[in-house]
C-alpha positions as CSV (number, residue, x, y, z in Angstrom):
1,M,-29.9,-68.1,11.5
2,K,-27.7,-66.9,14.4
3,N,-27.2,-63.5,12.6
4,N,-31.0,-63.0,12.2
5,T,-31.5,-63.6,15.9
6,I,-28.9,-61.0,16.8
7,C,-30.6,-58.5,14.5
8,R,-34.0,-59.1,16.1
9,K,-32.4,-58.5,19.6
10,N,-30.8,-55.2,18.4
11,T,-34.2,-53.8,17.2
12,K,-35.5,-53.8,20.8
13,G,-37.1,-50.4,21.6
14,F,-36.8,-48.2,24.8
15,T,-38.1,-49.6,28.0
16,L,-40.9,-47.7,29.9
17,T,-38.3,-46.6,32.5
18,E,-36.0,-45.2,29.8
19,M,-38.8,-43.3,28.2
20,I,-39.9,-41.8,31.5
21,V,-36.3,-40.7,32.2
22,V,-36.1,-39.1,28.7
23,L,-39.4,-37.3,29.2
24,V,-38.3,-36.0,32.6
25,I,-35.1,-34.7,31.1
26,I,-37.1,-32.9,28.3
27,V,-39.5,-31.4,30.8
28,I,-36.6,-30.1,32.9
29,L,-34.9,-28.6,29.9
30,I,-38.1,-26.9,28.8
31,A,-38.6,-25.5,32.3
32,L,-35.1,-24.1,32.2
33,L,-35.2,-22.8,28.6
34,V,-38.7,-21.3,28.3
35,P,-38.3,-18.5,30.8
36,T,-35.1,-17.5,29.1
37,L,-36.7,-17.6,25.6
38,V,-39.7,-15.6,26.9
39,G,-37.4,-13.1,28.4
40,Y,-35.6,-12.7,25.1
41,I,-38.9,-12.2,23.3
42,D,-40.1,-9.6,25.9
43,K,-36.8,-7.8,25.6
44,A,-37.1,-7.8,21.8
45,K,-40.6,-6.4,22.0
46,E,-39.4,-3.7,24.5
47,K,-36.6,-2.7,22.1
48,E,-39.0,-2.5,19.2
49,A,-41.5,-0.4,21.3
50,I,-38.7,2.1,22.2
51,A,-37.6,2.2,18.5
52,E,-41.2,3.0,17.5
53,C,-41.5,5.7,20.2
54,R,-38.2,7.2,19.1
55,R,-39.5,7.5,15.5
56,A,-42.6,9.1,16.9
57,V,-40.5,11.6,18.9
58,V,-38.2,12.5,16.0
59,S,-41.1,12.9,13.5
60,T,-43.1,15.0,16.0
61,Q,-40.1,17.2,16.7
62,T,-39.3,17.6,13.0
63,L,-42.9,18.5,12.2
64,A,-43.2,20.9,15.2
65,S,-40.1,22.8,14.2
66,E,-41.3,22.9,10.6
67,K,-44.7,24.3,11.5
68,Y,-43.2,26.8,13.8
69,G,-40.8,28.0,11.2
70,L,-43.4,28.3,8.5
71,D,-46.6,29.3,10.3
72,N,-45.5,30.3,13.8
73,E,-47.4,27.2,15.0
74,V,-47.2,27.4,18.9
75,S,-50.3,25.4,20.0
76,G,-50.0,23.2,23.0
77,G,-49.0,19.6,22.8
78,I,-52.4,18.0,23.0
79,A,-53.8,20.5,20.4
80,F,-50.8,19.9,18.1
81,L,-51.2,16.2,18.4
82,A,-54.9,16.4,17.5
83,K,-54.2,18.6,14.5
84,Y,-51.1,16.8,13.0
85,K,-51.5,13.2,14.2
86,D,-51.9,11.8,10.7
87,E,-48.8,13.6,9.4
88,I,-46.8,12.4,12.4
89,F,-47.7,8.8,11.8
90,E,-47.0,9.0,8.1
91,L,-43.6,10.7,8.6
92,A,-42.7,8.2,11.3
93,E,-44.1,5.2,9.4
94,L,-45.8,4.0,12.5
95,P,-48.0,0.8,12.5
96,D,-51.7,1.4,12.6
97,K,-52.0,-0.1,16.1
98,A,-49.5,2.3,17.6
99,R,-50.9,5.3,19.6
100,I,-49.6,8.6,21.0
101,S,-51.7,9.4,24.0
102,Y,-49.9,12.5,25.3
103,L,-47.6,15.3,24.0
104,S,-46.2,18.4,25.6
105,F,-43.7,21.0,24.6
106,Q,-41.3,23.0,26.7
107,N,-42.5,26.5,27.6
108,E,-46.1,25.8,26.5
109,G,-48.2,29.0,26.5
110,A,-45.2,31.3,25.8
111,S,-45.4,33.9,23.1
112,A,-44.5,32.9,19.5
113,D,-41.2,34.8,19.8
114,G,-40.0,32.9,22.8
115,A,-41.9,29.6,22.5
116,S,-39.7,26.5,22.4
117,R,-40.8,23.7,20.2
118,S,-38.7,21.1,21.9
119,I,-40.7,18.1,23.1
120,S,-40.9,17.9,26.8
121,M,-42.8,14.6,27.1
122,L,-44.5,12.1,24.8
123,K,-46.5,9.0,25.9
124,F,-46.6,6.2,23.3
125,T,-48.2,2.8,23.0
126,S,-46.5,0.4,20.6
127,S,-48.1,-1.9,18.0
128,S,-47.5,-4.7,20.5
129,N,-49.3,-2.7,23.2
130,I,-46.2,-1.8,25.2
131,K,-46.3,1.7,26.8
132,V,-43.2,3.9,26.5
133,I,-42.7,7.3,27.9
134,Y,-40.2,9.9,26.4
135,D,-39.3,12.5,29.1
136,A,-36.6,15.0,28.0
137,S,-35.8,15.8,31.6
138,K,-34.9,12.2,32.6
139,D,-31.9,10.0,31.9
140,P,-32.5,7.7,30.1
141,K,-35.1,9.7,28.2
142,Y,-37.0,6.6,27.0
143,R,-38.5,4.1,29.5
144,I,-41.1,1.4,29.5
145,D,-44.2,2.3,31.5
146,W,-45.7,-0.8,33.2
147,E,-48.3,1.1,35.3
148,D,-51.1,-1.4,35.7
149,A,-53.5,0.4,38.1
150,G,-55.2,3.7,38.6
151,A,-55.7,6.5,36.1
152,G,-52.9,5.4,33.9
153,K,-54.5,2.0,33.3
154,Y,-58.0,3.3,32.9
155,L,-56.9,6.0,30.4
156,S,-55.0,3.4,28.4
157,D,-58.1,1.1,28.4
158,A,-60.3,4.0,27.2
159,Q,-57.8,5.1,24.6
160,E,-57.6,1.5,23.3
161,L,-61.4,1.2,23.1
162,W,-61.6,4.5,21.2
163,G,-58.8,3.5,19.0
164,S,-60.7,0.4,17.9
165,K,-63.2,2.7,16.2
166,D,-66.0,0.5,17.4
167,Y,-67.3,3.4,19.5
168,I,-68.5,6.3,17.5
169,N,-69.3,8.7,20.3
170,N,-68.7,9.4,24.0
171,D,-71.8,7.6,25.1
172,K,-70.8,4.4,23.4
173,L,-67.2,4.8,24.7
174,W,-68.6,5.2,28.3
175,E,-70.7,2.1,28.0
176,A,-67.8,0.0,26.7
177,F,-65.6,1.3,29.5
178,L,-68.1,0.3,32.1
179,K,-68.2,-3.2,30.9
180,D,-64.5,-3.6,31.6
181,N,-64.3,-1.3,34.6
182,S,-67.5,-1.4,36.7
183,D,-66.2,1.1,39.3
184,A,-62.7,2.3,38.5
185,P,-62.0,4.0,41.9
186,L,-59.0,6.2,42.7
187,T,-56.0,4.3,44.0
188,D,-54.7,5.0,47.4
189,T,-51.8,7.0,45.8
190,E,-54.3,9.1,43.9
191,V,-56.4,9.7,47.0
192,Q,-53.2,10.7,48.9
193,L,-52.1,13.0,46.1
194,M,-55.5,14.8,46.2
195,N,-55.2,15.2,50.0
196,E,-51.6,16.4,49.7
197,F,-52.7,19.1,47.2
198,A,-55.5,20.2,49.5
199,E,-53.2,20.4,52.5
200,K,-50.5,22.2,50.5
201,F,-52.8,25.0,49.5
202,G,-55.0,25.1,52.5
203,C,-58.1,23.8,50.6
204,T,-61.1,22.3,52.1
205,L,-62.2,19.1,50.3
206,K,-65.9,19.3,49.4
207,V,-65.9,15.7,48.2
208,D,-64.5,12.5,49.6
209,P,-61.8,11.2,47.2
210,N,-62.5,7.7,48.3
211,T,-66.0,7.9,46.7
212,L,-64.8,9.0,43.2
213,Q,-64.7,6.8,40.1
214,W,-62.8,7.4,36.9
215,R,-64.8,7.8,33.6
216,P,-63.6,8.7,30.1
217,V,-64.5,11.9,28.2
218,L,-63.5,12.7,24.6
219,V,-62.1,16.0,23.5
220,R,-64.5,16.9,20.7
221,G,-63.1,16.7,17.2
222,T,-60.0,14.8,18.3
223,D,-58.9,11.3,19.2
224,T,-57.9,12.5,22.6
225,V,-59.5,10.8,25.7
226,L,-59.3,12.3,29.2
227,L,-60.4,10.8,32.5
228,F,-62.6,12.6,35.0
229,T,-64.7,11.7,38.1
230,P,-68.3,12.8,37.5
231,S,-70.6,13.1,40.5
232,D,-72.9,10.7,38.7
233,P,-70.6,7.9,37.5
234,V,-73.5,5.8,36.2
235,T,-75.2,8.1,33.7
236,H,-74.1,11.2,31.7
237,K,-76.6,13.5,33.5
238,N,-74.0,15.2,35.7
239,Q,-70.5,15.7,34.6
240,N,-69.3,17.9,37.5
241,T,-66.0,16.7,38.8
242,P,-63.3,17.9,41.2
243,V,-60.4,16.3,39.2
244,F,-59.5,15.2,35.7
245,Y,-56.4,13.5,34.3
246,D,-54.9,14.0,30.8
247,G,-52.3,11.2,30.8
248,N,-49.6,13.2,32.5
249,N,-51.0,15.5,35.1
250,F,-53.9,15.7,37.6
251,Y,-56.0,18.9,37.5
252,Y,-58.0,20.0,40.5
253,Y,-60.8,22.5,40.6
254,V,-60.0,25.1,43.2
255,R,-62.7,27.6,44.2
256,K,-62.5,30.6,46.6
257,D,-65.6,31.5,48.6
258,Y,-66.6,35.1,49.4
259,K,-64.5,35.0,52.6
260,G,-61.4,34.1,50.7
261,N,-61.3,30.4,51.8
262,L,-60.1,27.9,49.2
263,E,-61.9,24.6,48.5
264,I,-61.6,21.7,46.1
265,N,-65.1,21.7,44.6
266,L,-67.0,20.5,41.5
267,S,-67.0,21.9,38.0
268,A,-68.1,20.6,34.6
269,V,-65.7,18.8,32.2
270,T,-67.2,18.1,28.8
271,M,-66.2,17.2,25.3
272,D,-66.5,20.9,24.4
273,N,-64.6,22.6,27.2
274,A,-61.9,20.0,28.1
275,Q,-59.2,21.4,25.8
276,R,-59.8,24.9,26.9
277,L,-59.5,23.9,30.6
278,I,-56.2,22.3,29.9
279,D,-54.9,25.3,28.0
280,N,-56.0,27.8,30.6
281,A,-55.1,25.8,33.7
282,L,-53.0,27.4,36.4
283,S,-49.8,25.7,37.6
284,S,-49.5,24.6,41.2
285,K,-45.8,25.7,41.0
286,T,-46.8,29.4,40.7
287,L,-50.3,29.4,42.3
288,N,-51.0,31.9,45.0
289,T,-54.3,32.9,46.6
290,D,-54.5,36.1,44.5
291,D,-54.9,34.1,41.3
292,I,-58.5,33.3,42.1
293,A,-61.1,36.0,42.8
294,P,-63.7,35.6,45.5
295,N,-66.7,33.5,44.4
296,Q,-64.7,32.2,41.5
297,G,-62.8,29.1,40.6
298,A,-60.0,27.8,38.4
299,W,-58.5,24.5,37.3
300,V,-55.0,24.0,38.7
301,K,-52.5,21.5,37.2
302,Y,-50.7,19.8,40.0
303,E,-47.0,19.8,39.5
304,P,-45.4,18.7,42.9
């Protein structure tokens, strides 16, 4: 009988106070461990994103060298990407959700004899939606791009919408973009950049950068999306813009009046002419006033 009593006493459970203490300890441990675990997970995703980007770069470089050797293929990066995207993805064994949003080669526009097919820059979004930039001129060459505002964000949003294949044309893409980005104004940095460009080349601004809004435009026949700032940001009736963005550079439309004065003015960017404008754009590094004839204009790629 005595032994039974002892057994019953030993089966007594935790008191309420003891349970509260245990729960508090567990909560503290979770608070300490979860950020660390999340950090490890994020780092793992970043490493995987860079690995995917590296495969994309290696495959693109291999294909570019091969096409140049066989066919003297020297098209610009964006045109090359549009033409050989499927082959690049197959060679790199990239996941379906991955995207290459920008590609450029060194010495683009050079003759076939002197053209270098070495990749200058490639912008990539991994299957886990992490943006990675490969820049051959930087060390390290691969870096995570966490840009969360301005043209970089809006272009990424537009690329993601188009990549979903739910939007079969530019009108549908525009409508979907507006649902998520009702105004999409230029950031203070982008406004400052436009003002700096105007000041550097003595251009009069014919439009207030603070009133501009980013909108997407497709390059016809490709999966490439650009951003521009149409003078009518609500409808598609007027696609004249003073600036567009291709994922790497800003392009400004510079016009010279009959007196020789330069101004940043409006010109049309459409699905049909976007690629030609990129290919024929002047560089701000070599621009001088003689490059533009009176009463004429040209798109200038701003390379500070």
